[in-house]
C-alpha positions in Angstrom: -226.0 -38.9 -127.0 -228.0 -35.6 -126.2 -232.0 -35.5 -126.7 -234.8 -33.0 -125.5 -238.5 -33.6 -126.1 -240.2 -30.0 -125.0 -238.0 -28.9 -122.8 -239.5 -26.1 -121.1 -237.8 -24.2 -117.9 -239.0 -21.6 -115.8 -237.3 -19.4 -112.6 -239.6 -19.7 -109.9 -241.4 -16.5 -108.7 -240.3 -14.7 -105.7 -243.2 -14.0 -104.0 -247.3 -14.1 -105.2 -247.2 -10.6 -106.7 -244.5 -11.8 -109.6 -245.4 -14.6 -112.2 -242.8 -17.6 -112.9 -239.9 -16.4 -115.5 -240.3 -18.9 -118.8 -236.8 -19.1 -120.1 -236.7 -21.9 -122.2 -240.1 -23.0 -124.3 -240.4 -26.3 -125.8 -237.3 -27.0 -127.3 -236.6 -30.1 -129.4 -233.1 -31.1 -130.4 -230.8 -34.0 -130.8 -227.1 -33.6 -130.8 -225.0 -36.5 -131.5 -221.7 -38.1 -130.1 -218.8 -36.4 -131.1 -220.9 -33.2 -132.8 -219.7 -29.6 -132.8 -222.4 -27.4 -132.1 -222.3 -23.7 -131.5 -225.2 -21.9 -129.8 -225.9 -18.6 -130.5 -228.9 -15.9 -129.7 -229.0 -12.3 -128.1 -228.6 -12.0 -124.5 -231.4 -13.3 -122.5 -232.1 -15.9 -125.2 -231.9 -18.7 -123.0 -228.5 -20.2 -123.9 -227.0 -20.3 -120.5 -230.1 -21.9 -119.4 -229.9 -24.6 -121.7 -226.1 -24.8 -120.9 -226.9 -25.5 -117.4 -229.5 -28.1 -117.9 -227.0 -30.4 -119.8 -225.2 -31.3 -117.0 -228.3 -31.2 -114.5 -227.1 -28.3 -112.7 -230.8 -27.4 -113.5 -233.7 -29.6 -114.2 -236.6 -29.3 -116.6 -239.7 -27.6 -115.3 -241.5 -29.7 -117.8 -240.9 -31.9 -120.3 -237.2 -34.4 -120.4 -233.9 -34.2 -121.5 -231.4 -37.5 -121.8 -227.6 -37.6 -121.8 -226.3 -40.5 -123.4 -229.4 -42.1 -122.5 -230.0 -41.0 -119.0 -232.6 -38.7 -118.1 -231.7 -35.7 -116.0 -234.6 -35.7 -113.7 -233.6 -39.2 -112.0 -231.1 -38.0 -108.9 -229.5 -40.9 -109.3 -227.8 -40.1 -112.8 -227.0 -36.4 -111.8 -223.6 -37.9 -111.1 -222.5 -40.1 -113.9 -223.9 -36.7 -116.2 -221.9 -34.5 -114.3 -218.5 -36.8 -114.8 -219.3 -37.2 -118.4 -219.9 -33.2 -119.3 -217.6 -30.6 -118.8 -218.6 -27.0 -118.1 -216.8 -23.9 -118.2 -218.9 -20.6 -117.6 -219.0 -17.1 -118.5 -216.9 -15.9 -115.5 -213.6 -17.7 -114.2 -213.6 -16.5 -110.9 -217.2 -18.9 -110.6 -214.8 -21.9 -110.9 -211.3 -21.4 -109.7 -210.9 -22.4 -106.0 -207.4 -23.3 -105.1 -204.6 -20.7 -104.6 -201.9 -22.3 -107.1 -203.0 -22.7 -110.8 -201.3 -26.4 -111.0 -203.5 -27.3 -108.3 -206.6 -26.1 -109.5 -206.1 -27.8 -112.3 -206.0 -30.7 -110.4 -208.9 -30.4 -108.8 -211.5 -31.9 -111.1 -209.5 -35.1 -111.8 -208.5 -35.7 -107.8 -212.5 -35.4 -107.5 -212.5 -38.1 -109.9 -210.2 -40.4 -108.1 -207.8 -40.4 -110.9 -204.4 -41.7 -109.9 -201.8 -39.1 -109.2 -199.5 -39.9 -111.8 -202.1 -39.7 -114.1 -203.2 -36.5 -112.6 -199.6 -34.9 -112.9 -200.0 -35.7 -116.9 -203.5 -34.2 -117.5 -202.7 -31.3 -115.6 -199.4 -30.6 -117.8 -201.6 -31.3 -121.0 -204.2 -29.3 -120.3 -202.2 -26.3 -119.0 -199.8 -26.5 -122.5 -203.0 -26.8 -124.6 -204.2 -23.0 -123.3 -200.6 -21.9 -123.2 -200.6 -21.2 -119.4 -197.6 -24.0 -118.4 -195.5 -21.2 -117.0 -197.7 -20.0 -114.6 -198.4 -23.4 -113.3 -197.0 -22.3 -109.9 -198.5 -18.7 -110.1 -201.7 -17.5 -107.9 -204.8 -16.8 -109.8 -205.3 -14.0 -107.6 -202.2 -12.8 -109.6 -203.7 -13.5 -112.8 -205.7 -11.4 -115.2 -209.3 -11.7 -116.4 -208.0 -13.6 -119.7 -205.6 -15.5 -117.6 -208.2 -16.7 -115.3 -210.4 -18.1 -118.2 -207.5 -20.1 -119.5 -207.1 -21.7 -116.5 -210.7 -22.3 -115.9 -210.7 -24.1 -119.3 -207.5 -26.2 -118.4 -209.4 -27.4 -115.2 -212.1 -28.5 -117.7 -209.8 -30.3 -120.0 -208.1 -32.1 -117.5 -211.4 -34.3 -116.1 -211.4 -35.6 -120.1 -214.9 -35.6 -120.1 -216.8 -37.1 -123.3 -218.6 -33.7 -123.9 -217.7 -30.2 -123.1 -220.3 -27.5 -122.7 -218.6 -24.1 -122.8 -220.1 -20.8 -122.1 -218.6 -17.6 -123.7 -215.1 -19.4 -123.2 -213.2 -16.6 -124.9 -215.1 -13.6 -124.1 -212.0 -12.0 -122.2 -209.2 -13.5 -124.3 -207.1 -11.8 -126.7 -207.1 -12.8 -130.3 -204.5 -15.1 -130.2 -206.0 -16.6 -126.7 -209.2 -16.8 -128.3 -207.5 -19.0 -131.8 -205.5 -21.2 -129.2 -208.7 -22.0 -127.4 -210.8 -22.5 -130.6 -207.9 -24.5 -132.2 -208.1 -26.8 -128.8 -211.4 -27.2 -128.6 -211.8 -28.4 -132.3 -208.5 -30.7 -132.2 -210.4 -32.1 -129.1 -213.6 -32.9 -131.2 -211.7 -33.7 -134.2 -209.0 -35.7 -132.4 -210.6 -37.5 -129.7 -214.1 -37.4 -130.6 -215.2 -35.0 -127.7 -218.7 -33.2 -128.1 -218.0 -29.9 -128.2 -221.2 -27.5 -127.4 -219.6 -23.9 -128.0 -222.1 -21.1 -126.6 -220.0 -17.9 -128.2 -221.1 -14.2 -129.4 -218.2 -14.1 -131.8 -219.8 -15.3 -135.0 -215.9 -16.1 -136.8 -215.6 -18.8 -134.2 -219.4 -20.4 -134.5 -218.3 -20.4 -138.4 -215.8 -23.2 -136.9 -219.0 -25.7 -135.7 -220.4 -28.4 -137.7 -223.7 -27.2 -136.7 -225.1 -23.8 -135.3 -228.5 -23.7 -133.3 -229.8 -20.1 -133.1 -231.9 -19.3 -129.8 -234.5 -16.5 -129.6 -236.7 -15.9 -126.4 -236.3 -19.4 -125.1 -236.8 -21.2 -128.1 -234.6 -22.7 -131.0 -235.4 -20.4 -134.3 -232.8 -21.8 -136.4 -230.8 -25.3 -136.9 -228.5 -25.6 -139.8 -224.7 -25.6 -141.1 -222.4 -22.4 -140.7 -223.1 -21.9 -144.4 -226.8 -22.2 -144.3 -227.2 -20.2 -141.1 -225.2 -17.0 -142.1 -226.7 -17.3 -146.0 -229.5 -15.2 -143.8 -228.0 -12.5 -143.1 -231.3 -10.2 -142.4 -232.9 -12.7 -140.2 -229.6 -13.1 -138.2 -229.6 -9.5 -137.8 -233.5 -9.0 -137.2 -232.4 -11.4 -134.2 -230.0 -9.2 -132.7 -226.8 -11.0 -134.1 -224.4 -10.6 -136.7 -222.8 -12.9 -139.2 -218.7 -12.5 -139.9 -217.8 -9.4 -141.6 -216.5 -10.8 -144.7 -219.7 -13.1 -144.9 -222.0 -9.1 -144.8 -219.4 -7.4 -147.2 -219.9 -11.0 -149.6 -223.4 -10.7 -149.9 -223.7 -6.9 -150.2 -221.5 -7.4 -153.2 -223.9 -10.0 -154.5 -221.2 -13.0 -154.4 -223.0 -15.8 -155.6 -222.2 -18.4 -152.8 -222.0 -17.6 -149.1 -218.3 -16.7 -147.5 -217.1 -17.5 -144.2 -213.5 -16.8 -144.3 -211.1 -14.5 -145.9 -209.7 -17.5 -147.6 -213.0 -18.3 -149.4 -213.6 -14.7 -150.3 -210.0 -14.6 -152.2 -210.6 -18.0 -153.9 -214.4 -17.0 -155.3 -214.6 -15.9 -158.5 -216.4 -13.0 -158.1 -213.0 -11.3 -156.5 -212.1 -10.8 -160.3 -215.2 -8.4 -160.9 -214.4 -6.0 -158.5 -213.8 -2.4 -159.1 -212.1 0.1 -156.7 -215.3 3.2 -156.9 -214.1 5.4 -154.3 -210.6 5.9 -151.9 -210.5 5.9 -148.3 -211.5 8.5 -146.3 -208.6 10.5 -144.1 -207.9 9.9 -140.4 -209.8 12.1 -138.4 -207.9 15.4 -137.3 -206.5 14.4 -133.6 -207.4 16.1 -130.6 -205.0 18.7 -130.1 -206.0 20.3 -126.8 -203.8 20.3 -123.5 -202.5 16.9 -121.8 -205.2 15.9 -119.4 -203.1 12.9 -119.0 -199.2 12.4 -118.6 -197.7 9.4 -117.5 -193.9 9.1 -117.0 -191.4 6.3 -116.9 -194.5 4.3 -115.1 -193.5 1.2 -113.8 -195.5 -1.0 -111.4 -193.7 -4.4 -109.9 -196.2 -7.1 -108.1 -195.3 -8.8 -104.7 -191.5 -7.0 -105.0 -189.1 -9.2 -103.1 -190.7 -12.5 -103.3 -191.1 -15.1 -105.8 -194.2 -13.7 -106.8 -192.3 -10.7 -108.2 -193.8 -9.8 -111.6 -193.4 -6.3 -113.3 -196.8 -5.5 -114.8 -195.5 -2.2 -116.5 -192.3 -1.0 -117.1 -191.1 2.3 -118.2 -194.1 3.3 -119.8 -194.3 6.8 -120.9 -197.5 8.4 -123.0 -199.5 11.1 -123.5 -203.5 11.4 -123.7 -205.1 14.7 -124.6 -208.5 16.7 -123.6 -211.2 15.9 -125.3 -209.7 12.5 -127.3 -210.7 9.2 -127.4 -208.1 6.3 -127.2 -207.6 2.8 -126.8 -205.3 0.7 -125.4 -204.9 -2.8 -126.9 -202.7 -5.6 -125.6 -202.6 -9.3 -125.4 -203.6 -11.1 -122.1 -201.8 -10.3 -119.3 -200.1 -7.4 -121.3 -200.5 -4.7 -118.1 -203.5 -3.0 -119.8 -205.9 -3.4 -116.7 -202.6 -2.8 -114.3 -202.0 0.9 -116.1 -205.6 1.9 -116.0 -206.1 1.4 -112.5 -203.2 3.6 -112.0 -204.9 6.6 -113.2 -207.2 7.1 -110.2 -204.7 6.0 -108.2 -206.2 2.3 -107.2 -202.4 1.2 -107.5 -199.6 3.7 -106.7 -196.3 3.2 -108.8 -193.1 1.1 -107.8 -191.6 4.3 -109.7 -192.7 6.9 -112.5 -195.2 9.8 -112.3 -198.8 9.9 -113.2 -200.1 13.9 -113.9 -203.9 14.8 -114.1 -204.6 18.2 -115.1 -201.4 19.2 -114.8 -200.7 17.8 -111.3 -199.1 14.6 -109.9 -201.8 12.7 -108.3 -199.5 11.2 -105.4 -198.4 14.1 -104.7 -200.8 14.8 -102.2 -202.6 12.0 -100.5 -205.5 14.4 -98.9 -206.6 15.1 -102.5 -207.1 11.3 -104.2 -210.6 11.5 -103.3 -211.3 14.8 -105.5 -208.6 13.3 -108.1 -210.8 10.1 -108.3 -214.0 11.8 -109.0 -212.2 13.5 -111.8 -211.0 9.9 -113.3 -214.4 7.3 -113.5 -213.4 3.5 -114.0 -215.7 1.4 -115.2 -214.7 -2.2 -114.5 -215.1 -5.3 -116.8 -218.5 -6.5 -116.8 -219.7 -3.5 -114.9 -223.2 -4.9 -114.1 -221.1 -6.2 -111.0 -220.8 -2.7 -109.9 -224.7 -2.6 -109.7 -226.3 -3.0 -105.9 -229.1 -0.6 -105.4 -233.0 -1.5 -105.4 -233.6 1.0 -107.9 -231.6 2.6 -111.1 -232.3 5.8 -109.9 -230.4 5.1 -106.2 -227.6 3.0 -108.2 -227.0 6.3 -110.6 -227.1 8.6 -107.7 -225.0 6.8 -105.3 -221.6 8.5 -106.8 -223.8 12.4 -106.3 -224.8 11.4 -103.2 -220.9 10.3 -101.5 -219.9 13.8 -103.1 -222.1 15.2 -100.7 -224.2 17.4 -103.1 -227.4 18.9 -102.6 -230.6 16.8 -103.6 -231.4 19.4 -106.4 -227.9 19.0 -108.1 -228.0 15.0 -107.6 -231.4 14.8 -109.4 -229.9 16.5 -112.1 -227.1 14.8 -112.7 -228.8 11.7 -112.4 -231.2 12.7 -115.1 -228.7 13.9 -117.3 -226.6 10.8 -117.3 -229.0 8.4 -117.9 -230.2 10.4 -120.6 -227.0 10.2 -122.1 -226.7 6.6 -121.7 -229.9 6.8 -123.4 -232.3 4.9 -120.8 -235.3 6.0 -120.4 -237.1 7.6 -117.1 -240.0 5.5 -116.9 -237.7 3.0 -115.9 -236.5 4.7 -112.8 -237.5 2.4 -110.3 -237.0 -0.4 -112.0 -234.4 -2.7 -110.2 -231.2 -2.5 -112.1 -231.1 -6.5 -112.1 -234.2 -6.8 -114.4 -232.6 -5.3 -117.4 -230.8 -7.0 -120.3 -227.0 -7.1 -120.2 -226.7 -4.0 -122.4 -228.8 -1.7 -120.3 -227.2 -3.2 -117.2 -224.0 -1.8 -118.8 -225.4 1.2 -119.7 -226.7 1.7 -115.9 -223.4 1.3 -114.7 -221.7 3.8 -117.2 -224.3 6.0 -116.0 -223.2 5.7 -112.2 -219.9 7.2 -113.2 -220.7 9.6 -115.8 -223.3 11.1 -112.7 -219.7 12.2 -111.0 -219.0 14.2 -114.0 -215.5 13.3 -114.5 -213.0 14.8 -116.9 -212.0 11.2 -118.0 -213.8 8.1 -118.2 -212.4 4.6 -118.8 -214.3 1.6 -120.0 -212.5 -1.4 -119.1 -213.8 -4.2 -121.5 -217.1 -2.6 -121.7 -218.8 -5.0 -124.5 -217.3 -8.6 -123.4 -220.2 -11.0 -123.3 -222.6 -8.8 -125.1 -224.5 -10.4 -127.8 -223.8 -8.2 -131.0 -227.1 -6.4 -131.0 -226.0 -5.3 -127.0 -222.7 -4.7 -128.2 -223.5 -2.0 -131.4 -225.8 -0.9 -128.9 -223.2 -0.2 -126.1 -220.6 1.3 -128.9 -223.0 3.7 -130.3 -223.8 5.2 -126.7 -220.2 5.8 -125.9 -219.8 7.6 -129.1 -222.7 9.6 -128.5 -221.5 10.5 -124.7 -218.0 11.3 -125.8 -219.3 13.6 -128.6 -222.3 15.2 -126.8 -219.9 15.6 -123.3 -216.4 16.0 -125.3 -215.3 14.3 -121.8 -211.7 11.8 -122.5 -212.6 8.2 -123.0 -210.1 5.4 -122.7 -211.4 2.2 -124.2 -209.6 -0.8 -123.1 -210.5 -3.9 -125.5 -209.6 -7.2 -126.7 -211.6 -6.2 -129.8 -209.6 -5.0 -132.6 -212.8 -3.8 -134.5 -213.9 -1.9 -131.3 -210.7 -0.3 -131.4 -210.6 0.5 -135.3 -214.3 2.2 -134.9 -214.1 4.3 -132.1 -210.6 5.6 -131.6 -208.4 8.8 -132.6 -205.5 6.8 -131.1 -204.2 3.7 -130.2 -201.6 2.6 -127.7 -200.3 -0.8 -127.9 -199.1 -3.0 -125.1 -196.6 -5.9 -124.9 -195.1 -7.8 -122.2 -195.1 -4.7 -119.9 -194.1 -2.3 -122.3 -196.0 0.4 -124.8 -194.2 -1.0 -128.2 -196.6 0.9 -130.4 -199.0 4.2 -130.4 -200.8 6.1 -133.5 -203.7 6.4 -135.0 -205.8 3.0 -136.2 -204.7 3.0 -139.5 -201.2 3.5 -138.7 -201.5 1.0 -135.5 -203.2 -1.5 -138.0 -200.9 -1.3 -140.9 -198.2 -3.1 -138.9 -200.2 -6.5 -139.0 -197.2 -8.7 -138.9 -195.8 -6.7 -135.5 -199.4 -7.2 -133.8 -199.8 -11.1 -134.8 -196.5 -11.5 -133.4 -197.4 -10.2 -129.7 -201.0 -12.1 -129.6 -203.3 -9.5 -131.7 -204.7 -9.4 -134.8 -206.2 -6.9 -137.3 -210.0 -6.6 -138.2 -211.3 -9.1 -140.5 -211.9 -6.6 -143.0 -208.7 -5.3 -142.7 -206.8 -8.7 -143.0 -209.4 -9.0 -146.2 -208.3 -5.9 -148.0 -204.5 -6.7 -146.9 -205.0 -9.7 -149.2 -207.0 -7.7 -152.1 -204.0 -5.3 -152.0 -201.6 -8.2 -152.9 -203.9 -8.5 -155.9 -204.6 -5.7 -157.0 -202.4 -2.8 -155.9 -205.3 -0.1 -156.7 -207.1 -1.6 -153.7 -206.1 0.4 -150.2 -205.3 -1.2 -147.2 -206.1 -0.2 -143.5 -209.8 -0.4 -144.3 -211.9 -1.7 -140.9 -215.7 -1.9 -141.6 -218.3 -3.4 -144.5 -219.5 0.0 -144.9 -215.7 1.5 -145.7 -215.2 -1.3 -147.4 -218.5 -0.8 -149.6 -217.9 2.7 -150.5 -214.1 1.4 -152.2 -215.5 -1.7 -154.0 -218.3 -2.4 -156.3 
């Protein structure tokens, strides 16, 4: 169905002073009809570029690509290829074109000339498949990032393609949403024979595929079944990737076969030989300093008095202490992004009060600018906040707008860039030439240079490969320890929240339903799963091990912590 021969692609140089950038280098692969293939690789490895070739959005510079026997370089083949190959990109905003959800999902079938009655059926089925039926009449503009992602997936499903190429489709979804999408594409592959090509940075998702291609620097470095690929733990880590956490733990415990899931771990005879050698490390003492953020009965309603009226957050009360690192978790649409946009007055409460350093942030409108300098907000995909010609200018933009002296601006820029681990030799480099992880660090530096008391990070690791993700999380931890500022992390990753947080706040359906230390929160696995969340994979495993051996503790989050307990 899909075959490449010496597929090579390079982006043209902007001018004669630059060289063309070769992104794909002599790729030879064959994917059969009805296959389910996951593609892994570090940021910049060429995954997305390869994906864009699969429905002729890009044409090979050298070599050949055939889709169902049709050469993509022949202009006459482009339309048939695009009809048969559905494409879902990383950012759903790039694919949403209508002002009503069901109209957006119908857009593809309409352009294919599908009869109206069949379009209606396809739209309903596609929305149901991604769990968005209740939003059929909503405006995509009012949806969260994760909800938009589901609508984009539904739009592809409604076209009934023979092949679906999904480029990081679940990057912005909560655990339940990720599971729903994975189950949907697995069912489409198994029951309807649709070829699925899934580009992902979630190793647990790749484990569901029948075949994995691992790319690095424009080449296919590894090709095999999930068991064959994930058995090579050190090679994967050397490529800036990872393996499922239970796979890594089983490997370190010298199990005699590769393990991909918690269920397989529990079925392995090796668990009978496990010995409890250590004990849980207690929770770190909470920061007991003065409250820096106090939220009292905060409620926000979108489009009040209209048919689109929606209560996004409902009577929320919480307090965050100075110097704490906290996480806010919740299902897609639970109110996380709405909540944090109140903290620097991007949104005004419908009712309730927010106090920063003891002062009501809306008491004096003339002081909003000063207050916003105290609370720095780094949005999802922070690299989209970059716009200047050089790294130095981008980081200097905020301090410059504050009216500081040239010397003070320079000092702040250098301090911020140093904190996030960017070398000063890159000052004059364009931020757009950096890797995904480096771009995010520069974006964070631009906020840090304004020296806020509070730094809010909204999904800072979304779309990053495991190496880039670990890099960003390590920098966040380093930054928190070095500067002592209050950090609020909004995340769909239960592992990130568990590893980094002093406390976790859990939102569900616009309300605060739980708060506590990571151990306190993730001990409530059934409750979390009931609201569309989950617990870290290692925590799932230890809950199951505890049922077999009560001396094995629960509330374990990481592979390293697990190894300190088991032998």
